[in-house]
C-alpha positions as CSV (number, residue, x, y, z in Angstrom):
1,M,25.7,93.0,-35.1
2,N,23.8,91.7,-32.0
3,M,24.7,88.4,-30.5
4,T,23.2,86.6,-27.5
5,V,25.1,83.8,-25.8
6,V,23.2,81.4,-23.5
7,N,25.5,79.2,-21.4
8,K,23.9,75.9,-20.5
9,G,25.2,72.8,-18.7
10,I,27.3,70.4,-20.7
11,T,27.9,66.7,-19.8
12,I,30.7,64.7,-21.4
13,G,30.3,61.0,-21.1
14,R,33.6,59.8,-22.7
15,I,36.4,61.3,-24.8
16,Q,38.8,59.0,-26.6
17,V,41.8,60.5,-28.4
18,T,43.5,58.2,-30.9
19,G,46.0,60.5,-32.3
20,V,47.6,64.0,-31.9
21,S,48.8,66.2,-34.8
22,S,51.7,68.5,-34.5
23,S,49.5,71.4,-33.6
24,S,46.2,70.5,-31.9
25,V,44.0,71.5,-29.0
26,L,41.0,69.8,-27.4
27,M,38.7,72.1,-25.6
28,V,35.6,71.0,-23.6
29,G,33.5,73.6,-21.9
30,D,34.6,77.1,-21.0
31,T,38.2,78.0,-21.6
32,E,39.6,81.2,-20.1
33,V,43.4,80.6,-20.5
34,I,45.3,78.4,-23.0
35,T,48.9,77.8,-22.2
36,L,51.2,76.7,-25.0
37,T,53.8,74.1,-24.4
38,S,56.3,72.3,-26.6
39,V,58.0,68.9,-26.3
40,F,60.9,68.0,-28.5
41,D,61.8,64.4,-28.1
42,T,64.7,64.2,-30.7
43,P,68.2,64.2,-29.1
44,P,70.0,67.4,-29.7
45,E,72.9,65.7,-31.6
46,S,70.5,64.5,-34.3
47,L,69.3,68.0,-35.1
48,I,71.1,69.5,-38.0
49,I,71.1,73.3,-38.2
50,G,73.0,74.7,-41.2
51,P,72.7,75.5,-44.8
52,F,69.7,74.1,-46.6
53,V,70.4,71.3,-49.1
54,P,68.3,71.4,-52.3
55,L,66.1,68.3,-52.8
56,A,66.5,68.3,-56.6
57,P,69.2,69.7,-58.8
58,E,68.4,73.0,-60.4
59,R,68.1,73.1,-64.2
């Protein structure tokens, strides 16, 4: 497979982001490095880590 890439100028007039999903990225132009970050805004005392509780009784 032969592939030819021609990089040309790009002009962005305006970007409006109205929402962000749990996993999203917005890239404009060339991207050499993407750094992943995470923000957890729930207080630690409200996080429950333990045995799973079934949502419906087994039959």
